[in-house]
N, C-alpha and C positions, 0 to 999 in steps of 0.2 A: 684577329683577322686572318682568314685562310684564303690562299690563292687557289683557284680551281685547277690549274694545270701548269705543266712545265713551261709553256710559252709565256704565261703571265709572269711566272717567277723569274725566268731568264731575262725577259724584257725589262722588268723592274730592276733587276740586279744591274744590268748594263747601264740603265739610265742613272741609277744611284751612284755608279762609279765614275760618271762623267764629271769633269772639272767645271763645266759650264752648261747652260741649257742646251738641249739636243733635240733634233727631230727624230722621234721614235722610229719612224720607218727607215731611217738610215741603218738600223741594226738588222732589219729583216733578212737581207741576203746573207749576212754572216751567221745568223741563228739557223737558218735553213738555206744553205747554198744550193743552187741548181745542181742536179745530179744527172744531167742529160746534155748531149751536145747541142750547140746553138742551132744546128741544122735539123734538130728533131721536129717532126711534124706537130702541128697544134694539137692533134688528137693522140699524140704519144702518151701512154699511161704515166710515164715518169714526169712529163711536163704537166699533165693534169693534176697529178698528186702534189707536185710542187706548188702549183697555183692554189690548191686547197690549203696547203701549209701557209702560204702568204696571206690568204684570207683569214686563216686562224689567228695569225699575228695581228691583223687589223682588229679582229674581235677582241683579242687580249688587250690591245691598247685601249680600245673603247671601254672595256670593263675596268681597267686600271683607273681611267679618268672618272668613270661613274662612281667608283668606290672611294674617290678622293685620294688615291695613292700617288697620282701625278697631277701637276697643275700647269696650265699654259702661262708662261711668263713673257712670251713674245709671239703674238699671233702670226699665222701664215700671211705671206705677202704676195702670193701669186708665183713666186719663184721657188719657194720652199714651204714646207709644212710648219705647223705650230712648233715652237721650241718649248720644251717642257723640262721640269725638274721634279724630283720626288718631294713628297710632303713628309711632315713628321710622322704621320700615320703609317707611311710606308715602311719606316724603320722597324716597326713591330711586325709587319707582314713578312719582312725578310728574315727576322730573327729566328 
């Protein structure tokens, strides 16, 4: 199993290192932290690039789920997202 990009690999690595089920999106800001001041305009190129990175992480998460590399063990409840864990298949993808 080959992961398509660095975001998929990094997100899977972080989920695999967790001691308990996690909400994958909790890692998004630490994988790609904002690199612009909070006062930056919505059309600031740095803000727009960061938004695209965040969307890329959502796409990476969806792909990990579709490939069976993560599984939901505690569904979203309206206050937080799905909590997930890695599957046995993911160990080979990280290797």
